[in-house]
N, C-alpha and C positions, 0 to 999 in steps of 0.2 A: 178357833174360828167361830166367828158369829154369823149365823145365816138368817135369811128372811122367814124361812119356813121349814118344814120337815122334808119337802122334796129336795130342796137344795142341800139340806144336811146328809140326805141318803147319797147324793151325788159325791159330797166330800168324803163320806166314808168309803165309797167305791174307790176313791183315788187314794185312800190310805190314811186320811186324818181319822185319828180316833178321839181328838178333843174337839168337838163341834157342838154348838148350841144355838138355840134362838134367844132372842133378848129375854124372854119369859123363862128360859130354863137355865140361863147363865148362872153358874154357881158363884156365891159370894167368896171369891178367892183373892189372895194379893196378887196383883198383875205388876211385874217389874218394867215391862215393856208392853205398849199397845201399837199395833201398825193399822192405821185406817186406810184401806184400799178401796174403800166404798165410794159411790157418787150419791150417797144419801146425806143431805144438809145438816141433820141432827146427830151424825155419827162422830164428827170431830170433838163435839162438846162431851159425848159419852165417852169416848177415848181419854179425854183429860179427866173426866170424873173417875173412871176405872183404874187409872194407873197409880201406883203408890208413889209416897212422897219420895223425891230424889230419882224417880224413873224416867222413863224415855218414852216419848210418844213419836210416831214417824207418820206422816201424812203424805200419801201418795195418790190418793183419790180426789177427784174434784167434782163437786155437786154442779148441778146446772143452774142453781140459785145459791146466794151468799150463805155460807155457813159460818157461825159465829163460836168463839170460846171466851170464856171468861179469863182474860189475862191475869187478873188478880189470882185465881186459883192456880194458873200456871206458875206465877212467881212465887206464891206463899207456900205451894207444895215442891218448890225447887225442881221443877220438871224440866228436861230438856225436851225441846220440841224441835223437830226437823222436818222440813218440806222437801219433797224430792219430785222433780219434773223432769229427770234426766233419764227416761227410759232407754233412750238411745245409747246411754253409757254401757247398758248390760246387753246391747243387741248383738255384739259378736258371739258373747257367750251363749245366748239364747240360739243363735243360728247353728253354732257348733253342736248344742245339746240335741236339736232335732236332727242334724245331719247323722250324728253318731247313733241315734236311736235311745238314748238316755232319757228323753222326753217324748211322750206321745200325746199330743194334743186332741186326738180324736175323741176321747170322753167329753171334752169341753164344748164340742160342736154339736147343737141340738139339731140343725138341719142345714142342708145346701140347698139354695134356692137360686133361681136365675133373675135376671134384671126386671122382669116383669112383676116379680114379687116383692122387690125392695121397698116400694113406698109403703105397702102395707106394714112390713117389719119396722121401718123407720117411724110409722104412727103408733107403734107399740103392739101390735098384733103378732103372735106366734103363728108360724106356719102350721098347718094341719099335719099330724103325725110326728111333730118335733119332739125330740127327746128331751131328757132332763138337763142337758149342758147348757150354759148361759150364752153361747155364741152362735150366731147365724152366719154361716159361710155363703157368700155370694159368688157365684161362678156364671160369668156371662155366657158360657158355651151351654148352660142348661136351658 
């Protein structure tokens, strides 16, 4: 897993991921497959750059601005690239995993806020006292 900073990597470690790095600390290893689940416009190209010839890249994240890849590199490396925007295909399984307790999303939630704080969060501000998780839960009853 590639994280933005050490804080994000600490959360990944708490969730059980043992192989997690920042871009600067990413080891030079052969990557047979790379999944880009980010919203960073530069990471689709990095995923293609990192994957080994004959490998596979799966793009499931979408940036807010266009992201580009060099299709010559894609073809010359004989890489299979797949884009998936069908999260609903896994919805039933995700609901079942939450219901049976095999998945606990609480570590991903940094804070629960009311509607009054929503505009600030949408403007990019984290609530005071937010934990390390990347998600903000909006509860209208708060």
